[in-house]
C-alpha positions in Angstrom: 18.1 33.5 148.8 15.6 36.2 149.5 17.0 39.1 151.9 15.9 38.1 155.5 17.8 38.2 158.5 19.3 34.8 158.3 20.4 35.6 154.8 22.0 39.1 156.4 24.2 37.0 159.4 25.7 34.0 156.6 26.2 36.9 154.3 28.1 38.7 157.9 30.2 35.2 158.2 31.3 35.0 155.1 32.2 38.9 154.5 33.8 39.3 158.0 34.6 35.8 159.1 36.8 36.7 162.1 35.1 40.2 163.2 33.5 39.8 166.6 29.5 39.3 166.8 28.7 38.9 170.2 30.5 39.2 173.6 29.4 37.0 177.0 31.2 37.6 180.3 32.9 34.3 181.2 35.0 33.7 184.4 35.0 37.7 184.4 36.5 37.9 181.3 34.0 39.3 178.4 34.8 36.5 175.8 34.0 37.0 171.8 32.1 34.9 169.5 33.2 35.7 166.0 30.1 35.9 163.0 31.6 32.8 161.4 31.0 31.3 164.3 28.0 32.9 165.4 26.5 31.5 161.8 27.6 28.5 162.5 26.1 28.1 165.9 22.6 29.1 164.2 22.9 26.5 161.7 23.7 23.6 164.8 20.9 25.4 166.6 18.6 25.3 163.7 19.2 21.5 162.5 18.9 20.4 165.5 15.1 21.7 165.5 14.6 20.4 162.4 15.3 16.5 163.7 13.2 17.8 166.9 10.5 18.1 163.7 11.0 21.7 164.1 10.3 23.7 161.0 8.2 24.2 157.8 8.2 21.7 155.4 8.6 22.6 151.6 5.0 23.6 150.4 3.1 22.7 154.0 1.5 25.9 155.6 1.4 29.8 154.0 3.4 31.5 157.0 -0.7 33.7 157.6 -0.8 31.4 160.8 -2.6 28.5 159.1 -2.6 25.1 159.4 1.2 23.4 159.2 3.0 26.6 160.9 5.6 25.8 163.6 6.7 27.3 166.4 9.0 27.5 169.4 9.2 29.5 172.5 11.7 31.4 174.8 11.8 31.6 178.5 15.1 33.3 180.1 17.1 36.4 180.4 19.2 37.7 177.5 21.7 34.5 176.6 23.1 34.0 173.2 21.5 30.5 173.7 18.3 33.1 173.2 19.1 34.8 169.9 21.3 31.5 168.7 17.9 28.9 169.4 15.8 32.2 167.9 17.6 32.6 164.6 18.2 29.1 164.5 14.2 28.4 164.6 14.1 31.4 161.6 16.3 29.2 159.7 14.8 26.0 159.9 11.2 28.1 158.6 9.3 28.0 162.5 8.6 31.3 164.2 9.7 31.5 167.4 7.9 33.2 170.4 9.6 35.3 173.8 7.8 34.4 176.7 8.8 37.6 179.2 10.8 36.0 182.3 8.6 37.4 185.1 5.3 35.7 183.6 3.2 33.6 185.5 2.5 29.5 184.6 -0.7 30.0 183.5 1.1 32.9 181.7 3.5 30.4 180.1 0.9 27.9 179.5 -1.1 30.2 177.2 1.4 31.3 175.0 3.4 27.9 174.4 -0.1 26.1 174.3 -1.2 29.2 171.9 1.6 28.5 169.6 1.1 24.5 170.1 5.6 24.4 170.7 7.1 21.3 170.4 10.2 22.4 172.0 10.3 25.4 175.0 14.3 26.6 175.7 14.1 27.8 179.2 17.0 29.3 181.0 17.3 27.7 184.0 15.5 25.3 186.4 13.3 27.8 188.1 11.5 28.4 184.5 11.7 25.2 183.8 9.2 24.9 187.2 7.1 26.8 185.3 6.0 24.8 182.2 6.7 21.6 184.9 3.6 22.7 186.8 1.2 23.5 183.1 2.3 20.7 181.2 -0.3 18.1 181.4 -2.2 21.7 179.5 0.0 21.2 176.9 -0.2 17.9 174.5 1.8 19.3 171.6 5.3 20.2 173.7 7.7 17.2 173.5 11.4 19.2 174.2 12.4 21.6 176.9 15.6 22.6 176.3 18.1 24.1 178.4 20.3 26.8 178.3 24.3 26.2 178.9 25.2 25.7 182.2 21.7 25.6 183.8 21.5 23.1 186.9 20.9 19.4 185.5 17.0 18.5 185.6 16.3 14.6 185.8 13.0 14.4 183.3 12.9 12.9 180.1 11.4 16.2 178.5 14.3 18.0 179.6 17.5 18.4 177.0 21.0 20.5 178.4 22.3 22.7 176.0 24.6 20.0 174.9 22.1 17.4 174.3 20.0 19.8 172.1 23.1 20.7 170.1 24.2 17.3 169.5 20.5 16.2 167.2 21.3 18.5 164.8 24.4 15.2 163.7 20.5 13.8 162.7 20.9 16.6 160.2 22.9 17.7 157.3 23.6 20.8 156.8 22.9 21.2 153.2 19.0 20.4 154.6 18.9 23.7 157.0 20.7 25.8 153.3 18.1 24.2 151.7 15.5 25.9 154.0 17.1 29.0 154.5 17.5 29.8 150.9 13.0 28.5 150.6 12.4 31.4 153.1 9.5 33.4 152.0 9.8 37.3 153.2 6.1 37.6 153.4 5.8 34.4 155.5 5.6 34.7 159.0 9.5 35.1 160.7 8.4 35.9 164.2 5.9 36.2 166.8 5.6 39.0 169.8 3.2 38.1 171.8 1.7 41.5 173.6 -0.9 41.8 175.9 -4.4 44.1 174.3 -6.5 45.6 176.5 -8.8 42.8 177.4 -8.6 38.9 177.5 -5.0 36.9 176.5 -2.5 38.4 175.4 -1.9 38.2 171.9 0.8 37.2 168.7 2.1 39.6 166.8 2.9 38.2 163.6 5.7 40.0 161.8 7.2 38.8 158.2 10.9 38.2 157.4 9.9 41.2 155.4 8.9 43.2 158.4 11.9 42.4 160.1 14.6 43.2 157.0 13.2 46.3 156.5 12.6 47.6 159.3 16.0 46.4 160.8 17.9 48.0 157.1 16.1 51.8 158.3 17.1 51.5 161.6 20.7 51.1 160.4 20.1 53.7 157.8 19.0 56.7 160.2 21.3 55.9 163.2 24.1 55.2 160.9 25.0 52.0 162.8 28.4 50.3 161.7 30.5 47.2 162.4 32.8 49.7 165.3 29.6 50.2 167.3 29.0 48.6 170.2 25.8 48.0 172.5 24.4 45.7 175.5 21.5 43.5 175.6 19.7 43.6 178.9 15.9 44.4 177.9 13.8 41.3 177.7 14.2 40.0 173.9 10.4 39.0 174.0 10.1 42.9 173.1 10.2 43.6 169.3 12.2 46.6 170.2 15.4 44.8 172.3 15.4 41.9 169.3 16.0 44.9 166.8 18.7 46.5 169.4 20.1 43.3 169.6 19.3 40.6 167.2 18.5 42.1 163.7 20.2 45.3 163.7 23.4 43.9 164.8 23.2 41.2 162.3 22.6 44.3 159.4 25.2 46.4 160.4 27.9 44.3 161.5 27.9 45.7 165.2 28.7 44.0 168.5 26.2 43.0 171.6 27.3 42.5 174.8 25.3 40.2 176.4 24.5 41.7 180.2 25.6 39.2 183.3 21.7 39.5 184.5 20.1 42.5 185.3 21.4 43.5 188.4 24.5 43.7 187.0 23.7 46.2 184.3 25.3 49.3 185.5 28.6 47.5 186.3 28.3 46.1 182.3 27.3 49.8 180.8 30.7 50.8 182.5 32.9 48.0 181.7 31.8 48.3 178.1 31.0 51.9 177.5 28.3 51.1 174.6 28.1 53.4 171.1 24.2 51.9 171.2 22.3 52.4 174.2 19.2 51.8 174.3 16.4 52.0 177.6 12.9 52.3 178.8 12.2 55.7 180.5 12.6 53.7 183.7 16.1 53.2 183.0 17.0 56.3 182.1 15.5 57.9 185.3 17.5 55.6 187.5 20.5 57.4 185.9 18.4 60.6 186.0 18.2 60.0 189.9 21.6 59.4 190.0 23.5 61.6 188.8 21.0 64.4 190.3 21.6 63.4 194.1 25.6 63.4 193.4 24.9 66.9 192.2 22.6 67.8 195.1 26.0 67.0 197.5 28.5 69.7 195.3 29.3 73.0 196.7 31.3 76.0 195.9 33.4 75.7 193.2 32.2 72.5 191.7 28.9 73.3 191.7 29.4 76.4 190.1 31.2 74.7 187.2 28.3 71.6 186.9 26.0 74.5 186.8 28.1 76.1 184.0 28.9 72.7 182.1 25.0 72.4 182.4 24.2 75.7 180.5 26.8 74.7 177.8 25.7 71.3 177.0 22.2 72.5 176.7 23.1 75.1 174.1 25.4 73.3 172.4 22.1 70.6 171.7 19.5 72.5 171.4 21.7 73.5 168.0 22.3 70.7 167.5 19.0 69.1 167.2 18.4 71.6 164.7 20.8 70.6 162.5 23.5 73.0 163.9 27.1 72.9 164.9 28.1 75.6 167.4 31.0 77.7 166.8 32.6 80.9 168.0 32.9 81.1 171.9 30.2 78.1 172.8 32.5 76.4 170.8 35.6 77.2 172.7 32.7 76.6 176.0 31.8 73.3 175.1 35.4 71.8 174.6 36.2 73.2 178.0 33.0 71.4 179.2 33.8 68.4 177.7 36.9 68.4 180.0 36.5 69.2 182.9 32.8 68.1 183.1 31.2 65.6 180.3 34.4 63.5 180.1 34.0 62.6 183.4 30.7 61.9 184.5 29.7 60.5 180.7 32.3 57.4 181.1 30.9 57.1 185.3 27.7 56.2 183.9 28.8 54.3 181.0 27.7 56.4 178.2 31.4 57.7 177.5 31.1 56.9 174.2 27.5 57.2 173.5 26.8 58.0 169.7 22.7 57.3 169.8 20.9 57.0 172.8 17.4 56.0 172.5 14.1 56.0 174.8 11.8 53.8 173.5 8.5 51.7 175.0 6.7 54.1 176.6 6.7 57.8 177.0 9.5 59.6 178.9 9.2 63.0 180.3 11.0 66.0 178.2 12.7 67.5 181.5 14.8 64.2 181.7 15.8 64.2 178.1 16.3 68.6 179.1 19.0 67.1 181.8 20.7 64.3 180.1 21.4 67.4 177.4 22.8 69.3 179.6 24.9 66.8 180.2 26.1 66.0 177.1 23.6 63.3 176.7 20.7 63.5 174.0 18.3 60.9 173.8 16.1 60.3 171.3 13.4 59.3 171.9 11.6 56.8 169.6 8.0 55.7 169.2 5.8 52.7 167.9 4.3 49.1 168.4 5.1 45.7 168.5 2.6 45.3 165.4 5.0 47.9 163.0 7.6 45.9 163.7 8.7 48.7 166.6 9.5 52.2 164.9 6.7 54.6 163.6 8.9 58.2 164.5 11.9 58.6 166.0 13.7 61.9 166.6 16.8 61.7 164.2 20.1 63.1 164.5 19.4 67.2 163.7 16.1 66.8 163.9 15.0 66.2 166.9 12.4 68.3 169.8 12.1 66.8 173.1 8.8 66.2 174.4 7.9 64.9 170.4 8.4 61.3 169.1 9.9 62.8 166.3 8.8 63.0 162.4 7.8 59.6 161.1 10.3 57.5 159.9 11.5 57.7 156.0 9.2 55.0 154.1 5.9 55.2 156.8 2.8 56.6 156.3 1.3 58.0 158.8 -1.9 60.0 159.2 -3.8 61.0 162.0 -8.1 59.8 161.6 -10.7 61.9 162.8 -10.9 61.5 165.8 -6.9 61.7 166.3 -5.9 58.4 166.5 -2.9 57.3 164.8 -2.8 55.4 162.0 0.4 53.6 160.6 1.1 52.0 156.8 4.5 50.8 155.5 6.3 48.2 155.0 6.9 47.5 158.7 3.7 47.0 159.7 2.5 43.7 160.9 0.5 40.6 158.7 -1.8 40.2 162.1 -2.7 38.2 164.9 -1.3 34.9 165.6 -5.0 32.7 164.7 -7.0 36.1 165.8 -9.0 37.2 162.5 -11.3 38.8 164.3 -8.7 41.1 166.4 -6.9 41.0 162.9 -9.7 43.2 160.9 -10.3 45.5 164.2 -6.6 46.5 163.9 -5.6 46.4 160.8 -7.9 48.4 157.8 -7.4 48.5 154.2 -4.1 48.2 155.3 -3.4 50.8 157.8 -2.8 49.5 161.9 -5.3 51.3 164.1 -2.7 52.3 166.9 -5.9 53.0 169.7 -2.7 56.4 170.2 -3.9 59.5 170.2 -1.9 62.6 168.3 -1.3 65.5 166.2 1.7 66.9 164.1 3.0 70.0 164.2 3.9 72.8 161.9 7.5 70.9 161.2 6.0 67.8 160.7 7.2 66.4 163.7 4.5 63.8 165.7 2.6 64.5 169.1 1.0 61.9 171.5 -1.9 63.4 173.0 -3.4 60.4 174.6 -4.3 56.6 174.3 -8.0 55.7 172.8 -7.6 52.3 174.7 -6.9 51.7 178.6 -4.1 49.8 178.4 -1.5 50.6 180.8 2.0 51.3 179.6 4.5 51.8 182.9 7.7 53.4 183.6 9.3 50.0 182.5 8.0 49.7 179.5 5.8 46.8 179.8 2.3 46.4 177.9 -0.5 45.6 180.7 -4.1 45.3 180.7 -5.6 46.4 183.2 -9.0 45.0 183.0 -9.1 41.4 184.2 -6.3 42.7 187.3 -9.6 45.0 187.7 -11.7 42.1 187.6 -10.4 39.9 190.0 -10.0 42.4 192.1 -13.9 42.8 192.3 -14.6 39.3 193.0 -14.7 40.2 196.3 -17.8 40.9 197.7 -16.4 44.1 199.2 -15.0 45.5 196.3 -17.6 47.2 193.9 -15.2 48.5 191.1 -11.6 48.7 191.0 -9.3 51.2 189.3 -5.8 49.9 188.4 -3.1 53.2 187.8 0.1 52.6 186.4 0.6 54.5 182.9 4.0 55.7 183.0 4.4 55.2 187.2 6.9 52.7 188.2 4.2 50.4 189.6 0.8 49.6 189.8 -1.6 50.6 192.2 -5.6 50.9 192.7 -8.4 52.6 193.6 -10.9 50.3 195.4 -14.7 51.7 195.5 -16.6 49.8 198.2 -20.2 48.3 198.0 -22.3 49.5 200.4 -24.5 47.2 201.7 -21.2 44.3 202.0 -19.2 47.1 203.9 -22.4 47.4 206.5 -22.4 43.3 207.1 -18.8 44.0 207.4 -19.1 46.2 210.3 -21.2 44.8 211.7 -19.3 41.0 211.7 -16.5 42.9 212.8 -18.7 44.8 216.2 -17.5 48.1 213.8 -19.0 51.4 214.4 -20.5 51.8 210.6 -19.0 55.6 210.5 -15.2 54.3 211.3 -15.1 51.1 209.1 -13.6 52.6 207.0 -10.8 54.1 208.8 -10.8 50.2 210.4 -7.3 48.4 210.3 -9.5 45.8 209.9 -11.4 46.5 206.7 -7.4 47.2 205.3 -6.2 43.9 206.5 -9.0 42.1 204.7 -8.5 43.9 201.3 -5.0 44.0 201.5 -5.4 39.8 202.2 -7.6 40.2 199.2 -4.9 41.7 196.9 -1.9 39.6 197.7 -3.8 36.9 196.8 -4.9 38.2 193.3 -1.0 39.3 193.4 -0.4 35.5 193.2 -2.0 34.8 189.8 0.2 38.2 188.3 3.0 37.8 186.6 5.2 40.5 188.9 5.1 43.9 187.1 1.4 43.2 187.0 1.0 43.4 190.5 -0.8 45.8 192.4 1.8 47.1 195.2 -0.5 50.2 197.0 -4.7 50.6 197.1 -6.4 53.4 197.9 -9.8 53.2 199.5 -12.2 55.5 198.1 -14.8 57.3 200.8 -17.5 56.5 198.2 -18.6 54.2 195.6 -17.9 56.1 192.4 -21.7 56.4 190.9 -23.4 58.2 187.6 -23.8 61.0 189.2 -20.3 62.6 190.4 -19.4 61.2 186.2 -17.8 58.6 187.4 -19.6 55.8 185.7 -21.5 55.8 182.4 -25.4 54.8 182.0 -24.0 51.6 181.4 -21.9 51.2 184.7 -18.8 51.5 182.5 -15.9 53.6 184.4 -14.9 56.7 183.0 -11.0 56.3 184.3 -10.0 60.2 183.0 -13.0 61.5 185.1 -11.9 58.8 188.0 -8.7 60.2 187.9 -9.0 63.5 187.7 -11.7 63.1 191.2 -9.0 61.2 193.1 -5.7 62.2 191.6 -4.9 63.6 195.2 -5.3 59.9 196.6 -3.8 58.5 193.1 -0.3 60.9 194.2 0.3 59.7 197.5 0.3 56.5 196.8 3.3 57.4 194.6 4.7 59.5 197.0 7.9 58.7 199.3 8.5 54.4 198.2 8.7 52.7 195.2 6.1 50.0 195.9 8.8 47.2 195.9 10.0 48.4 192.6 
């Protein structure tokens, strides 16, 4: 049997059948599921999917997006059913594709239709409604399965979780075992849909080998083991969360706790005290804001003790990041700081047992990292993308520089092209984009992944990100957003000449709107507004707000424009903001209107 994630799951069940694999909260209590039961659940789901016509028949398809490929989709928050269905599909020889829960009905329908999925797993009725709205455009869809305890849906297409599992009775366990044994490491294992700079989202094809090799590497460089625990709460449709909640734990035998809900994550962290913690920058920034607010309230002796501890934590972890342990007076000071401060602050955050803390999916401020190091919480930044199964480089223990994204991973080649673009080659690099040969050819050249990011290596071999070659926005929450289509929708209003969406490393999206002078003049006349006052008028603002609200209705929540600024003049070639072919120069626009941009992000969160 080939070394796949499914094979590793079955091996865990054989070697450690009674050890706990995952926990879910029921009736206020964290209830465990053993590796033996986990594997049995996956086998049942796999058999059920085979019974419903999902899975590759022997000799059918080549695993590279050709005819004969079999896919399923998953639309829901992190739950045991998410992982069981996902792994069951892989075991059956199919490719699962997660869909963000914030996706609009149109976006959901695109991915379900693009994958030609026969079966989709939905968390609840609300997610089912998105599919129901678009079902007429999905002729290949036959069944929608609801997760356990979802509100019943009276529709012949819909199966509850128990009825879905009952379908497994039609397929012998030996049949599924044959599918598992026949899995080809080079064949398609899963699809990760990620938006590019233009057009609809692309399906990143990751092979079974991509997943297994990367998971093994991740376990090796972090030292993850069966005693480790983690909390699953970030979207499982993202490859990073899949590594931390699925492939990594199955490889190391560590235990996963499924968060109750996104608004319960903070409490769940305190209850579980995970030893491995992955968060996007926005999560760490929220921790940072909470701690700093409390620290500002400290006065007198408490403030002095806190300052002393932070100084000690900073010095100690500066040494440890270089592979050196503190000695002498500093070692004694560290013990004191731990007893008086660290041992109290860290558990209050849910980080009392945190051994490996990771930030990824978007850039994080070095100042935030340094702040946490002062509290004896070292957050190690990882850099990569879906196209290389998550990681390209990582600040490993003993070799970390805050602000950098660490050295290249062992076994992964990283080079900087003449134009500064980061290029990657290795066993983690993807197979290509599903049904997108041209996009694949543009991104995968002679085995090298063209990342679209700009970077440089320092003399110590640490990679530093210096910019983005493309216009893709990565929010502080780690969501990839292509601004072009949003901008195009905003420009559909006759008043809007150009729209520039802002949001890279920000908590929400905002927009700069430059107006068409003739349309503005017509608006002023129609509303009897003096032409010199129209830009400051409530009527103009209200008209544009109404349009932005209308555009937002067709966008996922994370893509919605929360604030906008009306620029005092049109963008122009003369000011260097437009190319001769009238393309927007984003960098110049950001520089010219930096004050307006910062005002939109002052004081408010834009509904975040």
